[in-house]
C-alpha positions in Angstrom: 104.2 87.2 141.1 103.3 90.8 141.9 106.3 92.9 143.0 107.6 96.4 142.9 109.3 95.7 139.5 106.0 94.6 138.0 103.9 97.3 136.2 100.6 98.1 137.8 98.0 96.2 135.9 95.7 99.2 135.4 98.7 101.0 133.7 99.0 98.0 131.4 95.3 98.0 130.6 95.5 101.8 129.8 98.5 101.2 127.5 96.8 98.3 125.6 93.6 100.4 125.2 95.6 103.4 124.1 97.5 101.5 121.3 94.2 100.0 120.1 92.8 103.5 119.9 95.8 104.6 117.7 94.9 102.1 115.0 91.2 102.6 115.3 91.7 106.4 114.8 94.1 105.9 111.8 92.4 103.2 109.8 89.1 103.4 107.9 86.1 102.7 110.1 83.9 99.7 109.6 80.9 100.9 111.6 79.3 104.1 113.0 81.2 106.4 115.4 78.8 105.8 118.3 79.3 102.1 118.0 83.0 102.5 117.9 82.9 104.7 121.1 80.8 102.0 122.8 83.3 99.3 121.8 86.2 101.3 123.1 84.5 101.9 126.4 83.7 98.2 126.7 87.3 97.4 125.8 88.7 99.6 128.5 86.5 98.1 131.1 87.2 94.5 130.0 91.0 95.1 129.8 91.0 96.8 133.3 89.1 93.9 134.9 91.1 91.3 133.1 94.5 92.9 134.0 93.3 93.2 137.6 92.8 89.5 137.9 95.9 88.7 136.0 97.7 90.5 138.8 96.3 88.3 141.5 96.0 85.0 139.7 98.8 82.4 140.1 101.6 82.3 137.6 100.1 79.3 135.7 97.1 81.5 134.8 99.2 84.5 133.7 99.8 83.3 130.1 96.1 82.4 129.5 95.1 85.7 130.9 97.5 87.6 128.6 96.2 85.6 125.7 92.7 86.8 126.5 93.9 90.4 126.6 95.6 89.9 123.2 92.3 88.5 121.7 90.4 91.5 123.1 92.8 93.9 121.4 92.7 92.0 118.1 88.9 91.8 118.2 88.4 95.5 118.8 90.7 96.5 115.9 89.1 94.0 113.6 85.5 95.0 114.5 86.0 98.8 114.4 88.2 99.0 111.3 87.6 98.1 107.7 90.5 95.7 107.6 91.2 92.1 106.7 91.9 89.4 109.3 95.6 89.4 108.3 95.8 93.2 108.4 94.2 93.2 111.9 96.8 90.6 113.0 99.7 92.9 111.9 98.1 95.9 113.6 97.6 93.9 116.8 101.3 92.9 116.8 102.3 96.5 116.7 99.7 97.6 119.2 100.5 94.9 121.7 104.3 95.4 121.7 103.9 99.2 121.6 101.7 98.9 124.7 104.3 96.8 126.4 107.1 99.3 125.6 105.0 102.3 126.7 104.1 100.7 130.0 107.6 99.4 130.7 109.3 102.7 129.8 106.9 104.8 131.9 107.2 102.5 134.9 111.0 102.4 134.7 111.2 106.1 134.8 108.7 106.4 137.6 110.6 103.7 139.6 113.9 105.5 139.1 112.5 108.8 140.6 110.4 107.1 143.3 113.6 105.5 144.7 114.9 109.1 145.0 111.9 110.4 147.0 109.5 111.4 144.2 106.4 109.3 144.5 102.7 109.5 145.3 99.5 109.5 143.3 99.9 112.8 141.6 103.4 112.0 140.5 102.3 108.7 139.1 99.4 110.4 137.2 101.8 113.0 135.8 104.1 110.3 134.6 101.3 108.3 133.0 99.9 111.4 131.2 103.3 112.7 130.0 104.9 109.4 128.8 101.8 107.8 127.4 100.8 110.9 125.6 104.3 111.4 124.2 105.0 107.8 123.2 101.5 107.0 121.8 101.1 110.4 120.2 104.4 109.9 118.4 103.3 106.4 117.3 100.0 107.8 116.1 101.9 110.3 113.9 104.1 107.6 112.4 101.1 105.2 111.8 99.3 108.0 109.9 102.2 107.9 107.4 102.4 104.1 107.1 98.8 103.0 107.2 96.2 103.8 104.5 93.4 105.9 106.0 90.9 105.9 103.2 91.1 102.3 102.0 91.4 98.8 103.4 94.7 97.9 105.0 95.4 94.4 103.7 98.6 92.4 103.9 99.5 88.8 103.1 99.4 85.9 105.4 103.2 85.7 105.4 103.6 89.3 106.5 101.0 88.8 109.2 102.8 85.7 110.5 106.1 87.5 110.6 104.6 90.4 112.6 102.9 88.1 115.1 106.1 86.0 115.6 108.1 89.2 116.3 105.5 90.3 118.8 105.4 86.9 120.6 109.2 86.5 120.7 109.6 90.1 122.0 106.9 89.6 124.6 108.4 86.3 125.8 112.0 87.6 126.1 110.9 90.8 127.9 108.7 89.1 130.4 110.4 85.8 130.9 112.0 86.9 134.3 108.5 87.3 135.8 107.6 83.7 135.1 110.9 81.8 135.1 113.8 83.2 137.1 116.3 80.5 136.4 116.9 80.7 132.6 119.9 82.1 130.5 117.7 85.1 129.7 116.3 85.8 133.1 117.5 88.2 135.9 116.5 88.6 139.5 118.0 92.1 139.9 115.3 94.8 139.6 117.4 97.3 137.8 118.5 94.8 135.2 114.9 93.6 134.8 113.8 97.1 134.0 116.6 97.5 131.5 116.1 94.2 129.7 112.3 94.6 129.6 112.3 98.1 128.2 115.2 97.5 125.8 113.7 94.3 124.4 110.3 95.9 123.9 111.9 98.9 122.2 113.7 96.6 119.9 110.5 94.9 119.0 108.7 98.1 118.3 111.6 99.3 116.2 111.7 96.1 114.2 107.9 96.2 113.6 108.1 99.8 112.4 110.9 98.8 110.0 108.8 96.0 108.8 105.9 98.4 108.1 108.3 100.7 106.3 109.3 97.8 104.1 105.7 96.9 103.3 105.1 100.6 102.4 108.1 100.7 100.1 107.1 97.4 98.4 103.5 98.6 97.8 104.6 102.0 96.5 107.0 100.3 94.0 104.4 97.8 92.9 101.8 100.6 92.5 104.2 102.8 90.6 105.1 99.8 88.4 101.4 99.2 87.7 100.8 102.9 86.9 103.7 102.9 84.5 102.3 99.9 82.8 99.0 101.6 82.4 100.7 104.7 81.0 102.8 102.7 78.5 99.7 100.8 77.4 97.7 104.0 76.9 100.6 105.5 74.9 101.0 102.4 72.8 97.2 102.4 72.2 97.3 106.0 71.2 100.0 105.3 68.6 98.0 102.4 67.2 94.8 104.4 67.0 96.7 107.3 65.4 97.8 105.1 62.6 94.3 103.6 62.2 92.7 107.0 62.1 95.3 108.4 59.7 94.5 105.5 57.3 90.8 106.2 57.6 91.2 109.9 57.0 93.2 109.1 53.8 90.4 106.8 52.7 87.9 109.5 53.3 90.0 112.0 51.5 90.2 109.7 48.5 86.5 109.2 48.7 85.9 112.9 48.4 87.7 113.0 45.1 85.9 110.0 43.8 82.6 111.6 44.6 83.7 114.7 42.6 84.6 112.6 39.6 81.3 110.7 39.7 79.3 113.9 40.0 81.0 115.3 36.9 79.6 112.4 34.9 75.9 112.5 33.8 74.0 110.5 36.5 70.5 109.8 37.4 68.6 111.7 40.0 68.7 108.8 42.4 72.5 108.5 42.2 72.9 112.2 42.8 70.8 111.9 45.9 72.9 109.0 47.1 76.1 111.0 46.5 74.8 113.9 48.4 74.0 111.7 51.3 77.6 110.2 51.2 79.0 113.7 51.3 76.8 114.7 54.2 78.0 111.6 56.1 81.6 112.6 55.6 80.9 116.2 56.8 79.3 114.7 59.9 82.3 112.5 60.6 84.7 115.4 60.3 82.6 117.7 62.4 82.2 115.1 65.2 85.9 114.2 65.4 87.7 117.5 65.1 88.0 118.8 68.6 91.0 121.1 68.2 93.4 118.6 69.9 95.0 116.1 67.6 95.8 113.8 70.5 92.1 113.9 71.7 90.9 113.4 68.1 93.0 110.3 67.8 91.8 108.8 71.1 88.1 109.6 70.4 88.2 108.5 66.8 89.6 105.1 67.8 87.0 104.7 70.5 84.2 105.9 68.2 85.0 103.3 65.6 85.0 100.6 68.4 81.7 101.9 69.7 80.1 101.8 66.2 81.2 98.2 65.8 79.7 97.2 69.2 76.4 99.2 69.0 77.4 101.8 71.6 75.9 105.3 71.3 79.0 107.6 71.7 78.8 111.4 71.7 81.5 113.9 72.3 81.2 117.7 72.7 84.8 118.9 73.4 86.9 122.0 73.0 90.2 120.2 72.6 92.1 123.5 72.5 91.7 123.7 76.2 93.9 120.7 76.6 96.9 122.4 75.1 98.7 122.8 78.5 98.4 119.1 79.3 101.2 116.6 78.4 100.4 114.1 75.7 100.8 111.2 78.1 98.4 112.8 80.6 95.8 113.3 77.9 96.1 109.7 76.9 95.9 108.6 80.5 92.8 110.6 81.4 90.7 110.0 78.3 92.1 106.5 77.5 91.4 105.1 80.9 88.0 106.9 81.3 86.8 105.6 78.0 88.2 102.1 78.5 86.2 101.9 81.8 83.0 103.2 80.2 83.2 101.0 77.2 84.1 97.9 79.2 80.9 98.4 81.3 78.3 99.5 78.7 79.2 96.8 76.2 78.1 94.2 78.8 74.6 95.7 78.9 72.1 93.5 77.0 69.8 96.3 76.2 71.7 98.0 73.3 69.6 101.3 73.7 71.3 101.7 77.1 74.8 101.5 75.8 75.4 105.3 76.0 78.7 107.2 76.6 79.0 111.0 76.7 82.1 113.1 76.9 82.1 116.9 77.5 85.2 119.1 77.6 84.7 122.8 78.4 85.9 125.8 80.4 84.0 127.1 83.4 85.3 130.0 85.6 89.0 129.6 84.8 88.7 125.8 85.2 89.0 123.0 82.7 86.0 120.7 83.1 86.1 117.1 81.8 83.0 114.9 82.1 82.8 111.3 81.1 79.4 109.7 81.7 77.9 106.3 80.9 74.6 104.6 81.7 75.0 102.3 84.7 72.5 99.7 86.1 74.6 98.5 89.0 75.1 99.8 92.5 78.8 100.9 92.6 80.7 101.4 95.8 82.9 104.6 95.7 85.7 104.9 98.2 88.2 107.8 98.4 87.2 109.0 94.8 87.9 105.5 93.5 85.7 102.6 92.6 85.8 99.4 94.8 86.5 96.9 92.0 84.2 93.9 91.6 87.0 91.9 90.0 88.5 88.9 91.8 92.0 90.2 91.3 91.5 93.3 93.4 95.2 93.9 94.0 96.0 94.4 90.3 92.9 96.4 89.3 91.7 99.9 89.9 94.9 101.4 88.6 93.2 103.1 85.6 91.4 105.5 87.9 94.4 105.9 90.1 96.5 106.9 87.1 93.8 109.4 86.0 93.8 110.9 89.5 97.6 111.1 89.5 97.7 112.9 86.1 95.0 115.3 87.3 96.7 116.1 90.6 99.9 117.0 88.7 98.1 120.2 87.5 96.5 120.9 90.9 93.2 119.4 89.8 90.7 117.0 91.3 88.7 114.0 90.2 85.3 113.0 91.6 83.0 110.1 90.9 79.3 109.8 91.4 76.3 107.6 90.6 73.0 109.4 90.1 69.8 108.1 88.5 71.5 105.2 86.7 74.2 107.5 85.3 77.9 107.1 86.3 79.7 110.4 86.3 83.5 111.0 86.2 84.2 114.7 86.7 87.6 116.3 86.4 88.4 119.9 87.4 91.8 121.4 86.5 92.8 125.1 87.0 93.5 126.7 83.6 
């Protein structure tokens, strides 16, 4: 089976190892760096040994040998990267066909020049370094755009199956001449074999890149749709709470006049004390819910009433005037989602004394600082300034914090999350 048209097996092993390295560098890591380095070293050794024997084994063992190489590549990507089994399958498909294309293209160019007198160890080494670095470096740059670096890359079973089928069909068509010479898709001419192999592999790589681009577009559209849904929900909630708060304010305003009328009448000392207490309660209500931002007042008043009903200790110290440069929708998004998350968690706590939520809005060194804190008994995983949701429907949750981060980043700000001493902290910093 081995001939001048066949790629040296060490070159194939290097190509397969290099494409696995691309995905391991791009994707989020599952384990420590030294473990990944050890796995990569072991992978290089195993691929080199396996490819050596594939080169000397009879044809009937070639396919099982290549299947073993495929499994090694898949296993290394899955073990090193925080990725689902289907996501690892899609990455393997791209890595395998990209390795096939890189090795085929480099060997075709080398063979072309060697037939014209340029050959030898140093020329081969130069070709390997130049073409592998160029092809795989370009692929690494593209994959950094398509693959998520700070969260798990997860795709559906259908998407994975399509990717694997493309890889298998591409590999079969590009290498069929090495195994079966007498088929409608085979050739015995070395030049044609080079051309067919490289062209088919390139078509496979291009098709898989286009497939990845389609996944990326679908996910961006879905995420944008979910974010827009969150924004609409927050704005609708703001309007509803605004109406409720306006009604309550009218009631309190009427109550003030009622107190004045009652006080004008001759009353007992006990009733006077009671009326004074009522008036003090009104003043406390007004002082607590007047921040200087009508939008923030509406959101906080609505949440405050809900917290009172559900035995949640809610406090707010906010200079709402600092929010004047923020869009109404962004104020609704930031505070609405932050409070929704906090309320949703603390109301599940059985100990009512631990149902505590605090909000602080102030200025510090030309920055607007927003803090939303709540008591938290659970161990929460934070990844890329976002929570790893504990809900079963992971795909459709987590958009509240994403929408907060998007709103904050519009103004050049940042959002950070932290869990310290049973307190969950959401901190937002925006340049004034």
